[in-house]
C-alpha positions as CSV (number, residue, x, y, z in Angstrom):
1,M,164.9,13.6,140.4
2,R,162.7,12.2,137.6
3,I,161.7,9.3,140.0
4,L,160.3,11.9,142.4
5,A,158.5,13.6,139.5
6,T,156.8,10.3,138.4
7,A,155.6,9.5,141.9
8,A,154.4,13.1,142.5
9,F,152.6,13.3,139.2
10,S,150.8,10.0,139.7
11,F,149.7,11.1,143.2
12,C,148.3,14.4,141.7
13,A,146.5,12.5,138.9
14,A,144.8,10.3,141.5
15,V,143.6,13.4,143.4
16,F,142.2,15.0,140.3
17,L,140.4,11.7,139.4
18,S,139.0,11.6,142.9
19,Q,137.6,15.1,142.6
20,Y,136.0,14.7,139.2
21,L,135.4,11.0,138.5
22,I,135.7,8.7,141.5
23,P,133.2,9.3,144.4
24,G,134.2,9.1,148.0
25,P,133.1,5.5,148.8
26,W,135.1,4.1,145.9
27,Q,138.4,5.9,146.6
28,F,139.7,3.3,149.1
29,A,138.8,0.6,146.6
30,A,140.7,2.4,143.9
31,A,143.7,2.8,146.2
32,A,143.7,-1.0,146.9
33,S,143.4,-1.8,143.2
34,C,146.4,0.4,142.4
35,A,148.4,-1.0,145.3
36,L,147.8,-4.5,143.9
37,L,148.9,-3.3,140.4
38,A,152.1,-1.8,142.0
39,A,152.9,-5.1,143.6
40,L,152.4,-6.9,140.3
41,G,154.7,-4.4,138.7
42,F,157.7,-6.0,140.4
43,A,157.1,-9.0,138.0
44,L,157.7,-6.8,134.9
45,P,161.0,-6.6,133.0
46,R,163.6,-4.4,134.7
47,R,163.4,-1.6,132.2
48,F,159.7,-1.1,133.0
49,R,159.6,-2.2,136.6
50,L,160.5,0.9,138.5
51,R,158.4,3.3,136.5
52,A,155.3,1.0,136.7
53,V,155.7,0.5,140.4
54,L,156.1,4.3,141.0
55,I,153.1,5.1,138.8
56,F,150.7,2.7,140.6
57,A,152.1,3.4,144.0
58,G,151.6,7.1,143.5
59,L,148.0,6.5,142.3
60,S,147.4,4.3,145.3
61,A,148.7,7.0,147.7
62,G,146.6,9.7,146.0
63,F,143.4,7.7,146.2
64,C,144.1,6.6,149.8
65,F,144.9,10.2,150.8
66,C,141.6,11.6,149.3
67,G,139.6,8.9,151.0
68,A,141.2,9.5,154.3
69,H,140.9,13.3,154.0
70,R,137.2,12.9,153.2
71,H,136.5,10.4,156.0
72,F,138.6,11.8,158.9
73,Y,138.5,15.5,158.1
74,F,136.0,16.8,155.5
75,E,132.9,14.8,156.8
76,R,133.6,15.8,160.4
77,V,133.9,19.5,159.5
78,I,130.9,19.5,157.2
79,A,128.8,17.8,160.0
80,L,128.5,21.3,161.4
81,D,126.2,22.2,158.5
82,G,122.9,23.4,159.9
83,Q,124.0,23.6,163.5
84,T,124.0,26.7,165.7
85,L,126.7,26.7,168.4
86,S,129.2,28.7,170.3
87,A,132.7,28.8,168.8
88,R,136.1,30.4,169.1
89,A,138.2,31.4,166.1
90,V,141.2,33.3,164.9
91,A,140.9,35.8,162.0
92,V,143.1,34.8,159.1
93,E,142.7,38.2,157.4
94,R,141.2,41.5,158.3
95,A,137.5,42.1,157.9
96,E,136.4,43.4,154.5
97,E,133.4,45.7,154.3
98,T,130.5,44.6,152.0
99,D,127.1,46.0,151.0
100,Y,125.5,44.1,153.9
101,G,128.2,44.5,156.6
102,A,131.5,42.7,156.5
103,R,133.1,39.3,156.0
104,V,136.2,37.8,157.4
105,L,138.0,34.5,156.9
106,V,138.6,32.7,160.2
107,R,140.2,29.5,161.5
108,L,137.6,27.8,163.7
109,D,138.2,26.2,167.1
110,V,135.2,24.0,167.9
111,S,135.3,21.2,170.4
112,G,135.4,17.8,168.8
113,V,135.9,19.1,165.2
114,P,139.2,19.5,163.3
115,Q,140.3,23.1,162.8
116,A,138.9,24.4,159.6
117,K,138.6,27.7,157.7
118,A,135.2,29.4,157.6
119,R,133.9,32.6,156.1
120,L,132.2,34.6,158.9
121,Y,129.5,37.1,157.7
122,L,129.0,40.1,159.9
123,R,125.9,42.3,159.7
124,G,125.0,45.6,161.3
125,G,127.6,47.0,163.7
126,W,130.8,44.9,163.7
127,P,134.2,45.3,165.4
128,A,137.4,46.1,163.6
129,I,139.1,42.7,163.1
130,A,142.7,42.3,162.1
131,P,144.7,39.2,161.2
132,G,145.4,37.1,164.3
133,D,142.5,38.5,166.4
134,E,140.9,35.9,168.6
135,L,137.1,35.9,168.3
136,S,134.2,34.5,170.3
137,F,130.7,34.1,168.9
138,T,127.6,32.0,168.5
139,A,126.7,31.3,164.9
140,R,124.7,29.2,162.6
141,F,127.0,27.2,160.3
142,R,126.4,26.2,156.7
143,A,128.4,24.1,154.2
144,A,130.2,26.5,151.8
145,D,129.0,24.7,148.7
146,T,126.6,27.4,147.4
147,L,127.0,31.0,146.3
148,Y,123.9,33.1,145.8
149,G,121.9,29.9,146.0
150,E,123.9,28.3,143.1
151,E,126.2,25.3,143.7
152,T,129.9,26.2,143.5
153,D,133.4,24.8,144.1
154,V,134.9,28.2,144.7
155,F,135.0,28.0,148.5
156,F,136.1,24.3,148.8
157,S,138.9,24.9,146.3
158,K,140.2,27.6,148.6
159,G,140.0,25.3,151.7
160,I,136.9,27.1,153.0
161,F,134.4,24.4,154.0
162,L,131.9,26.4,156.1
163,T,130.2,29.8,156.3
164,A,129.0,31.2,159.6
165,S,126.3,33.8,160.4
166,P,126.6,35.1,164.0
167,E,123.6,35.3,166.2
168,G,124.4,38.2,168.5
169,D,127.7,40.0,168.9
170,V,131.1,38.9,167.8
171,L,133.7,39.6,170.6
172,V,137.4,40.2,170.0
173,T,138.9,38.5,173.1
174,G,142.6,38.9,172.3
175,S,145.2,38.8,169.6
176,S,147.5,35.8,168.6
177,R,151.2,36.6,168.5
178,A,151.9,33.6,166.2
179,I,154.3,34.5,163.5
180,A,151.9,32.7,161.0
181,Y,149.7,35.9,161.0
182,L,152.6,38.2,160.2
183,P,152.3,38.0,156.4
184,A,148.5,38.9,156.6
185,R,149.3,41.8,158.9
186,L,152.0,43.0,156.6
187,A,149.7,42.7,153.6
188,A,147.1,44.9,155.3
189,A,149.8,47.5,156.1
190,V,151.0,47.4,152.5
191,S,147.4,47.8,151.2
192,D,146.9,50.9,153.5
193,K,150.2,52.4,152.5
194,I,149.5,52.0,148.8
195,S,146.2,53.8,149.2
196,E,148.0,56.5,151.1
197,I,150.7,57.4,148.6
198,F,149.2,56.5,145.2
199,P,146.2,57.9,143.2
200,R,143.1,55.7,143.3
201,E,143.3,53.9,140.0
202,T,147.0,53.3,140.3
203,A,146.5,52.2,143.9
204,V,143.8,49.7,142.9
205,F,146.1,48.3,140.2
206,L,149.2,48.0,142.5
207,R,147.2,46.3,145.3
208,A,146.3,43.6,142.8
209,L,149.8,43.4,141.3
210,L,151.7,43.3,144.6
211,I,149.5,41.4,147.1
212,G,146.7,39.9,145.0
213,E,144.0,42.2,146.5
214,S,141.8,42.4,143.3
215,D,138.3,43.2,144.7
216,G,138.7,46.9,144.0
217,L,140.1,46.2,140.5
218,Y,137.2,44.0,139.4
219,A,134.7,46.6,140.7
220,D,135.7,48.6,137.7
221,K,133.8,46.7,135.0
222,T,135.5,48.6,132.1
223,L,139.0,47.6,133.3
224,S,138.1,44.0,134.3
225,E,136.4,43.3,131.0
226,A,139.4,44.8,129.2
227,L,141.7,42.5,131.1
228,R,139.6,39.5,130.2
229,L,139.2,40.3,126.5
230,T,142.9,40.9,126.1
231,G,144.0,37.8,128.0
232,T,146.0,39.8,130.5
233,A,144.0,39.1,133.7
234,H,147.0,37.0,134.9
235,I,149.0,40.2,135.5
236,V,146.8,41.1,138.4
237,S,146.5,37.6,139.8
238,V,149.6,37.0,141.9
239,S,151.3,34.0,140.2
240,G,154.6,32.7,139.0
241,M,155.3,35.9,136.9
242,H,155.2,37.9,140.1
243,V,157.5,35.6,141.9
244,A,160.0,36.0,139.0
245,F,159.6,39.8,139.3
246,L,160.3,39.6,143.0
247,M,163.4,37.5,142.5
248,N,164.7,39.7,139.7
249,T,164.2,42.7,142.0
250,L,166.2,41.0,144.8
251,A,168.9,40.0,142.3
252,L,169.3,43.7,141.4
253,V,170.1,44.5,145.0
254,I,172.0,41.3,145.9
255,R,174.8,41.1,143.4
256,R,176.4,37.9,144.7
257,K,174.3,34.9,143.7
258,R,175.4,32.7,146.6
259,Y,173.8,35.1,149.0
260,L,170.5,35.3,147.1
261,P,169.0,32.1,148.7
262,I,169.7,33.5,152.2
263,V,167.4,36.5,151.5
264,G,165.3,34.8,148.8
265,F,163.9,31.9,150.9
266,P,162.3,34.1,153.7
267,A,161.3,36.7,151.1
268,L,159.5,34.1,149.0
269,L,157.7,32.6,152.1
270,L,156.7,36.1,153.2
271,F,155.4,37.0,149.7
272,M,153.4,33.8,149.4
273,G,151.9,34.5,152.8
274,M,151.0,38.0,151.9
275,A,149.2,36.7,148.8
276,G,147.3,34.2,150.9
277,F,149.2,31.1,149.7
278,Q,147.2,31.1,146.5
279,P,147.9,27.9,144.4
280,A,149.6,29.8,141.6
281,V,152.0,31.7,143.9
282,V,152.8,28.5,145.9
283,R,153.6,26.7,142.7
284,A,155.9,29.4,141.6
285,G,157.5,29.7,145.0
286,V,158.2,26.0,145.3
287,M,159.7,25.9,141.8
288,Q,161.9,28.9,142.7
289,V,163.1,27.1,145.8
290,F,164.1,24.1,143.6
291,L,165.9,26.5,141.3
292,M,167.9,28.1,144.2
293,L,168.6,24.7,145.9
294,A,169.9,23.0,142.7
295,P,173.4,24.6,142.7
296,L,173.7,24.3,146.5
297,A,173.0,20.6,146.2
298,R,175.3,20.4,143.1
299,R,172.5,19.1,140.9
300,E,170.8,20.3,137.7
301,N,167.5,22.1,138.2
302,D,164.7,19.8,137.0
303,P,161.5,21.9,136.3
304,P,159.2,18.9,135.7
305,T,160.1,17.6,139.2
306,A,159.6,21.0,140.7
307,L,156.3,21.4,139.0
308,S,155.0,18.0,140.1
309,V,156.2,18.4,143.7
310,S,154.7,21.8,144.0
311,L,151.3,20.5,142.8
312,A,151.5,17.6,145.2
313,L,152.2,19.9,148.1
314,I,149.2,22.1,147.3
315,L,146.9,19.1,147.0
316,L,148.3,17.6,150.2
317,N,147.2,20.7,152.0
318,N,143.8,20.7,150.3
319,P,142.8,18.0,147.8
320,Y,139.8,20.2,146.8
321,S,142.3,22.7,145.3
322,A,142.1,20.4,142.2
323,R,138.8,22.1,141.4
324,S,140.4,25.6,141.4
325,V,140.3,27.2,138.0
326,S,143.3,29.4,138.8
327,L,145.4,26.3,139.8
328,Q,144.4,24.5,136.6
329,L,145.3,27.5,134.4
330,S,148.6,28.2,136.3
331,F,149.9,24.6,136.0
332,S,148.7,24.1,132.4
333,A,150.4,27.4,131.4
334,T,153.6,26.4,133.2
335,A,153.6,22.9,131.7
336,G,153.1,24.5,128.2
337,L,156.1,26.7,128.8
338,L,158.3,23.8,129.9
339,L,157.3,21.6,127.0
340,F,157.1,24.0,124.1
341,S,158.8,27.3,124.7
342,E,162.3,26.3,123.6
343,R,161.0,24.4,120.6
344,L,158.8,27.3,119.6
345,L,161.8,29.7,120.0
346,A,163.9,27.5,117.7
347,L,161.0,27.4,115.2
348,F,160.7,31.2,115.3
349,E,164.5,31.6,114.9
350,R,164.7,29.3,111.9
351,P,163.8,31.9,109.2
352,F,166.6,34.1,110.6
353,A,169.2,31.3,110.6
354,R,171.1,32.8,107.7
355,I,171.8,36.1,109.5
356,K,175.5,36.1,110.4
357,N,175.7,39.3,112.4
358,K,176.0,38.2,116.1
359,L,174.6,41.5,117.5
360,V,171.5,41.2,115.4
361,R,171.0,37.6,116.4
362,R,171.4,38.5,120.1
363,A,168.8,41.2,119.7
364,L,166.5,38.9,117.9
365,R,166.5,36.1,120.5
366,P,164.8,38.1,123.4
367,A,162.4,39.7,120.8
368,L,161.4,36.2,119.6
369,A,161.4,34.7,123.1
370,A,158.4,36.7,124.3
371,P,155.9,35.6,121.6
372,A,157.3,32.1,121.9
373,S,156.6,32.0,125.6
374,S,153.2,33.5,125.2
375,V,152.2,30.9,122.6
376,A,153.7,28.1,124.7
377,A,151.8,29.1,127.8
378,L,148.5,29.3,125.7
379,S,149.1,25.9,124.1
380,L,147.7,23.9,127.1
381,S,145.8,26.6,129.0
382,L,143.7,27.8,126.0
383,P,141.2,24.9,126.1
384,L,140.7,25.5,129.8
385,V,140.1,29.2,129.3
386,A,137.6,28.4,126.5
387,L,135.9,25.8,128.8
388,H,135.7,27.9,131.9
389,F,135.1,31.4,130.5
390,G,133.8,30.7,127.0
391,T,136.2,33.3,125.5
392,V,139.3,32.9,123.3
393,S,141.4,36.1,123.2
394,L,142.9,36.6,119.8
395,I,144.8,39.7,120.8
396,S,146.4,38.1,123.9
397,P,149.9,37.4,122.5
398,L,150.2,41.0,121.2
399,A,148.7,42.5,124.4
400,N,151.1,40.6,126.6
401,L,154.1,41.5,124.4
402,A,153.0,45.2,124.6
403,I,152.6,45.5,128.4
404,L,154.7,42.8,130.3
405,W,157.8,45.0,130.3
406,A,155.8,47.8,132.0
407,V,154.2,45.3,134.4
408,S,157.7,44.2,135.5
409,L,158.9,47.8,135.9
410,A,155.7,48.7,137.9
411,F,156.2,45.7,140.2
412,S,159.9,46.5,140.9
413,L,159.3,50.2,141.4
414,G,156.2,49.5,143.5
415,V,158.3,47.3,145.9
416,I,161.1,49.9,146.1
417,T,158.5,52.7,146.7
418,L,156.9,50.9,149.5
419,V,160.2,50.0,151.2
420,I,161.2,53.7,151.0
421,A,157.7,54.8,152.3
422,F,158.0,52.5,155.4
423,I,161.6,53.5,156.1
424,T,160.9,57.2,155.9
425,A,157.5,57.1,157.6
426,P,158.9,57.9,161.1
427,A,160.8,61.0,159.7
428,G,158.1,63.4,158.6
429,A,160.6,65.7,157.0
430,L,161.4,63.0,154.4
431,A,157.8,62.3,153.4
432,F,158.3,63.9,150.0
433,I,160.7,61.1,149.0
434,P,158.2,58.2,148.6
435,G,155.8,60.7,146.9
436,A,158.4,61.5,144.3
437,V,159.2,57.8,143.7
438,A,155.4,57.0,143.6
439,F,155.0,59.5,140.8
440,L,157.6,57.5,138.7
441,T,156.0,54.2,139.7
442,A,152.6,55.4,138.6
443,L,153.8,56.0,135.0
444,P,154.2,52.3,133.9
445,C,151.0,51.5,135.8
446,R,149.1,54.1,133.9
447,F,150.6,52.8,130.6
448,V,149.4,49.3,131.4
449,L,145.9,50.4,132.2
450,W,145.7,52.6,129.1
451,A,147.1,49.9,126.8
452,V,144.8,47.2,128.0
453,K,141.7,49.4,127.5
454,I,142.9,50.5,124.0
455,L,143.7,46.9,122.9
456,A,140.3,45.6,124.2
457,R,138.5,47.9,121.8
458,A,140.3,46.3,118.8
459,P,137.9,44.6,116.4
460,L,137.7,40.9,117.0
461,A,139.9,41.1,120.1
462,A,138.2,37.9,121.2
463,V,135.9,35.1,120.0
464,Y,133.4,33.2,122.0
465,T,132.8,29.5,122.3
466,S,129.0,30.0,122.3
467,S,129.5,29.7,118.6
468,A,129.8,26.1,117.4
469,L,132.1,27.3,114.5
470,V,134.6,28.8,117.0
471,V,134.7,25.4,118.9
472,A,135.2,23.6,115.6
473,W,138.0,26.1,114.7
474,L,139.7,25.4,118.1
475,A,139.5,21.6,117.4
476,Y,140.9,22.2,113.9
477,L,143.8,24.3,115.3
478,Y,144.9,21.6,117.7
479,L,144.6,19.0,115.0
480,L,147.0,21.1,112.8
481,V,149.4,21.3,115.8
482,L,149.3,17.5,116.2
483,L,149.9,17.0,112.5
484,L,152.9,19.4,112.7
485,F,154.3,17.4,115.6
486,L,153.8,14.1,113.9
487,L,155.5,15.3,110.7
488,R,158.4,17.1,112.4
489,K,160.9,14.4,111.2
490,N,160.0,15.3,107.6
491,K,160.9,18.9,108.4
492,A,157.4,20.2,107.7
493,R,157.3,23.9,107.4
494,P,155.2,25.6,110.1
495,V,154.2,28.4,107.8
496,I,151.7,26.1,106.1
497,P,149.7,25.1,109.2
498,V,149.9,28.7,110.5
499,C,148.4,30.1,107.3
500,L,145.7,27.4,107.4
501,A,144.8,28.3,111.0
502,C,144.6,32.0,110.1
503,A,142.6,31.3,107.0
504,S,140.2,29.0,108.8
505,L,139.7,31.6,111.6
506,C,138.9,34.3,109.0
507,M,136.4,32.0,107.3
508,V,134.7,31.3,110.7
509,L,134.5,35.1,111.4
510,V,133.1,35.9,108.0
511,V,130.5,33.1,108.1
512,T,129.5,34.0,111.7
513,S,129.1,37.7,110.7
514,A,127.3,37.0,107.4
515,F,124.9,34.3,108.5
516,G,124.9,34.3,112.3
517,G,121.8,35.8,113.9
518,K,120.0,36.1,110.6
519,A,117.0,33.9,111.7
520,S,113.7,35.4,110.7
521,F,112.6,35.6,114.3
522,A,113.8,34.1,117.6
523,V,113.1,34.7,121.3
524,T,115.7,33.5,123.8
525,A,115.4,33.4,127.6
526,L,119.0,33.3,128.8
527,D,120.0,31.2,131.8
528,V,121.2,33.9,134.2
529,G,120.2,32.1,137.3
530,Q,117.6,33.8,139.5
531,G,117.1,36.8,137.3
532,A,115.9,37.7,133.8
533,C,117.3,38.5,130.4
534,T,115.2,37.9,127.3
535,V,116.6,38.4,123.7
536,F,114.4,39.2,120.6
537,E,116.2,39.0,117.3
538,S,115.1,39.2,113.7
539,G,117.2,39.8,110.6
540,G,120.2,41.0,112.6
541,M,118.1,43.4,114.7
542,V,118.2,42.8,118.5
543,A,116.0,43.9,121.4
544,V,116.8,42.8,125.0
545,V,114.4,43.0,127.9
546,D,116.1,43.1,131.3
547,C,119.6,42.0,132.1
548,G,120.3,41.0,135.7
549,S,120.8,38.1,138.1
550,A,120.6,37.6,141.9
551,S,122.6,34.4,141.6
552,G,126.1,36.0,141.4
553,K,126.2,35.5,137.6
554,D,127.1,38.4,135.4
555,A,124.0,38.6,133.1
556,G,125.8,41.2,130.9
557,D,128.6,38.7,130.3
558,I,126.2,35.9,129.5
559,L,124.2,38.2,127.1
560,S,127.3,39.5,125.3
561,R,128.8,36.1,124.8
562,Y,125.5,34.8,123.5
563,L,125.1,37.6,121.0
564,L,128.7,37.9,119.9
565,G,128.9,34.1,119.5
566,R,126.0,34.4,117.0
567,G,127.7,37.2,115.1
568,L,125.5,39.9,116.6
569,S,127.6,42.8,117.8
570,R,125.0,45.4,118.8
571,V,121.9,45.7,120.9
572,D,119.4,48.0,119.1
573,L,117.0,48.4,122.0
574,L,117.5,47.5,125.7
575,V,114.3,47.6,127.8
576,L,114.1,47.5,131.6
577,T,110.9,46.4,133.2
578,H,111.9,47.8,136.6
579,Y,114.9,48.6,138.8
580,H,115.4,45.5,140.9
581,E,119.0,44.1,140.9
582,D,117.9,40.8,139.5
583,H,116.8,42.6,136.3
584,I,119.6,45.3,136.0
585,S,122.8,44.0,137.6
586,G,124.4,43.0,134.3
587,L,124.0,46.4,132.6
588,E,127.5,47.7,133.2
589,T,129.1,44.7,131.6
590,A,126.6,44.8,128.7
591,F,127.4,48.5,128.0
592,V,131.1,47.8,128.2
593,R,131.0,44.8,125.8
594,M,128.9,46.0,123.0
595,P,127.2,49.2,121.6
596,V,123.6,49.8,122.7
597,G,121.4,52.0,120.4
598,A,118.8,53.0,122.9
599,I,117.6,52.1,126.4
600,A,113.9,52.3,127.4
601,L,113.0,52.3,131.1
602,P,110.1,53.3,133.4
603,E,109.8,56.5,135.3
604,P,111.7,55.9,138.6
605,A,110.1,56.1,142.0
606,V,112.0,57.8,144.9
607,E,113.5,54.5,146.0
608,D,114.7,53.8,142.5
609,M,116.6,57.1,142.0
610,D,120.1,55.7,142.8
611,A,119.6,52.8,140.3
612,Y,118.1,55.2,137.7
613,A,121.1,57.6,138.1
614,R,123.6,54.7,137.7
615,I,121.9,53.3,134.6
616,T,121.5,56.7,132.9
617,S,125.2,57.5,133.5
618,L,126.1,54.2,131.9
619,A,123.9,55.1,128.9
620,F,125.3,58.6,128.6
621,A,128.9,57.2,128.6
622,A,127.9,54.6,126.0
623,K,126.1,57.3,123.9
624,A,122.9,55.4,124.0
625,D,119.5,57.2,123.6
626,I,117.4,57.2,126.8
627,I,113.7,56.7,126.4
628,E,111.6,57.2,129.6
629,I,108.3,55.3,129.3
630,T,105.5,57.4,130.8
631,Q,102.9,56.3,128.3
632,N,102.5,53.3,125.9
633,V,105.1,53.4,123.1
634,S,105.3,51.4,119.9
635,V,108.7,50.6,118.4
636,R,109.6,48.8,115.1
637,L,112.9,47.0,114.7
638,G,112.9,45.5,111.2
639,D,110.1,43.0,111.1
640,M,109.5,43.1,114.9
641,A,106.9,45.4,116.4
642,L,107.4,46.1,120.1
643,T,104.8,47.7,122.3
644,L,106.0,49.1,125.7
645,F,103.2,49.4,128.2
646,A,103.9,52.2,130.8
647,P,103.6,51.1,134.4
648,A,100.4,51.9,136.4
649,E,100.7,54.2,139.4
650,S,101.2,52.2,142.6
651,D,103.1,52.1,145.8
652,S,104.6,48.7,145.0
653,S,107.7,48.4,142.8
654,N,106.5,45.2,141.2
655,E,103.2,46.9,140.3
656,R,105.2,49.6,138.6
657,C,106.7,47.2,136.1
658,L,106.8,48.0,132.4
659,A,105.5,45.3,130.1
660,V,106.6,44.4,126.6
661,L,104.6,42.8,123.8
662,C,106.7,41.7,120.8
663,S,104.9,40.8,117.6
664,F,106.4,39.2,114.6
665,G,103.6,38.5,112.1
666,A,101.1,36.3,113.9
667,F,103.6,35.3,116.6
668,D,103.2,37.3,119.8
669,T,105.3,37.3,123.0
670,L,104.5,39.0,126.3
671,V,107.1,39.9,129.0
672,T,105.6,41.2,132.3
673,G,108.7,41.5,134.4
674,D,107.9,41.0,138.1
675,M,104.2,42.0,137.8
676,N,101.9,40.5,140.4
677,T,98.3,39.6,139.8
678,V,97.0,43.1,140.6
679,S,99.4,44.6,138.1
680,E,98.4,42.0,135.5
681,E,94.7,43.0,135.9
682,K,95.6,46.7,135.4
683,L,97.6,45.8,132.3
684,L,94.7,43.8,130.8
685,Y,92.3,46.6,131.6
686,R,94.5,49.3,130.0
687,G,95.7,47.5,126.9
688,T,94.4,45.5,123.9
689,F,96.0,42.1,123.5
690,P,95.8,39.3,120.9
691,D,96.0,35.7,121.8
692,I,99.8,35.2,122.4
693,E,102.0,32.3,121.5
694,L,104.7,32.8,124.1
695,L,104.5,34.1,127.7
696,I,107.6,34.9,129.7
697,V,106.1,34.0,133.1
698,G,106.1,36.9,135.5
699,H,108.2,37.2,138.7
700,H,110.1,34.0,138.0
701,G,107.0,31.9,138.6
702,S,106.0,33.5,141.9
703,K,102.6,32.4,143.3
704,Y,101.6,36.1,143.3
705,S,101.9,36.3,139.5
706,T,100.4,34.6,136.4
707,S,96.7,35.0,137.3
708,D,93.9,32.9,135.8
709,A,92.5,36.0,134.2
710,L,95.8,36.6,132.4
711,L,96.0,33.1,131.1
712,K,92.4,32.9,129.9
713,K,92.7,36.3,128.2
714,L,96.0,35.7,126.4
715,D,95.7,31.9,125.9
716,P,99.5,31.3,125.5
717,E,100.7,28.1,123.9
718,V,104.2,28.1,125.5
719,A,105.4,29.5,128.9
720,V,109.1,30.1,129.7
721,I,110.2,30.7,133.3
722,S,113.5,32.4,133.9
723,V,114.6,31.1,137.3
724,G,117.6,29.9,139.3
725,R,118.1,28.3,142.7
726,N,116.4,30.5,145.3
727,S,114.8,30.6,148.7
728,Y,111.5,32.1,147.5
729,G,110.0,28.8,146.2
730,H,110.1,30.0,142.6
731,P,108.5,28.7,140.5
732,A,105.5,28.1,142.8
733,P,103.8,24.7,142.5
734,E,100.5,26.5,142.2
735,V,101.7,28.3,139.1
736,L,103.1,25.1,137.5
737,E,99.8,23.3,138.1
738,K,97.9,26.3,136.7
739,L,99.9,26.2,133.5
740,R,99.6,22.5,133.2
741,R,95.9,22.7,133.7
742,E,95.6,25.2,130.8
743,G,97.6,22.8,128.5
744,I,100.5,25.2,128.2
745,A,104.0,23.8,127.5
746,V,106.4,24.9,130.2
747,Y,110.2,25.4,129.9
748,R,112.5,26.5,132.7
749,T,116.0,28.0,132.4
750,D,117.2,26.2,135.6
751,E,116.5,22.9,133.9
752,A,117.1,23.6,130.2
753,G,119.6,26.4,130.2
754,H,119.1,29.0,127.4
755,I,115.7,28.5,125.9
756,T,115.1,29.6,122.3
757,I,111.7,29.7,120.6
758,K,111.8,30.4,116.8
759,A,109.1,31.5,114.4
760,S,109.4,31.7,110.6
């Protein structure tokens, strides 16, 4: 079995290297080199021979597979990029309604092209589409390598290589009877039944818990942020834990273990299909199959082999899965459990070794197993979480310990409730039965939601890697673990490194809080993609102008991680220049993450009323003061003086932008939002301005902003453009040339990331 694990692991390593380090043209060369090394391995001494040959043969197979997949499949599929043609397809899932229409995942059938998954975007009127429906349409195809104009691996990692925008109607021409679409149809039926018998919040939670349908869950920013901060988001991302819950539920019903595989195999396959064969659930399903097959084959279960083979199977289906964050986290957490959980449990049990009472020791073991498993899972996944999300949850072990029992209970009761609901559906007289069971099921669900939100409010629930001190602490923590491992033969006591880790974390938090963000004055244009978020800070006081993005980024998350990483835990004044989404989309997250003292915003026009109502309701809930700017207002925050210029009357939303002048001594900064040249002229006419040092360029560098009159009047020394990838041509060449001609230093967030200008 370990021979299989070695070959599978080497194959997987080659796939990961191909995705991140070795470009396509070099993959066949790498395969040939490894094949040669495998052949040379036969000359090694017998004790090393087999392992060396397996390692290099596995690497060769992985490189060769990636090269072949790219040449014979990927490049032929991606050749459709930019083409408009007629196609047939089968819906893999049912259509989901969106703000612009709907979207549906389909499997394309285009002549001369291998079958491939594509995301079909439907606008206007669209037919009801169920899994297995056969579709016919003419569409323009694009490579699925961007999201909101920003490069992304999200689609490729899911096996979706194309997007399609239909030109004309999409026709449903029939329905496939293939059994492959049964899990998706069942998932849709389960989703509808959950909505029917459970209250809304419980239904949203159960849909995520049972079938991985998490869109509704993450629409609730308060809950989604709480899950992230407490490190419990994995409970609503169908994974190995859910497979374990499923098998435990089946084991409660099927008392004889030898019959469990008969029901377990098809149940596992169906569950994986309902969850869309996500990498984490496939990994857990394959490992569970190995676990059930081991006694039937009269062999010991070998988790490392099961883990390696499951990863190899996932990568064989789609080598781009290596780029999936969920796959990386799932496998790293599982590897941590396999490597360290038993050792940590023994370590935790050591202080209680002198207890002689057997009942007490039996009770202690499961109590200590939960934190040992949590720490083991975090041991390898924590660096990836910090890298991908910039957050380290300190309260995660406690949060998981507090809620996992309830999550398990909610899963089992949820499955039982749904089975009863489907059985009793034809008999209307028995409809009260699933309702009564649903009431019991809702109780642990409500406890989980309540506990997560409460724990997320705990002081220092998480720290952020935007702070260099936190990154240094993480490195120090792993160094201590390494030293403990190296000194294990000397029976080093773990209490010493644990105390050192806690003491160093406390020192980091104290230093960050005492000295972070205490610069005399700094202006930072945050990199939020195609959007705007400008931070003014002085002596611990913070003012923020705008918080939004049109690039799919969460500007509120970026803002909060930046401030909290600098030891700043409050926004004293939040100013909105206008109500476009690329300037306000991150507000909900910002209000959830940190206190806001006051929000200043312009008087809304009729078309802005919905956005105005949404923003003011957020402010009321956060107990923030609301200041509606109808005339020029001056505000002082410590040593910063801010002047908010009321918008001029106009039919154009851009011309109704509020402007902000921030002065710190002789250093002046002007933010004009999305003002065009007409608005800029009105602003200059209605206000008195000094020569400024810093200009946050209007409208992301649009050619309709940053007039010659504005530049000559204000004479800025530095210009910052907040911009991301876009289809508008921002920043315009005319504006860049104009700034260069005036001798103004130009910095762009799409090139430099966060841009900070300091003044003393």
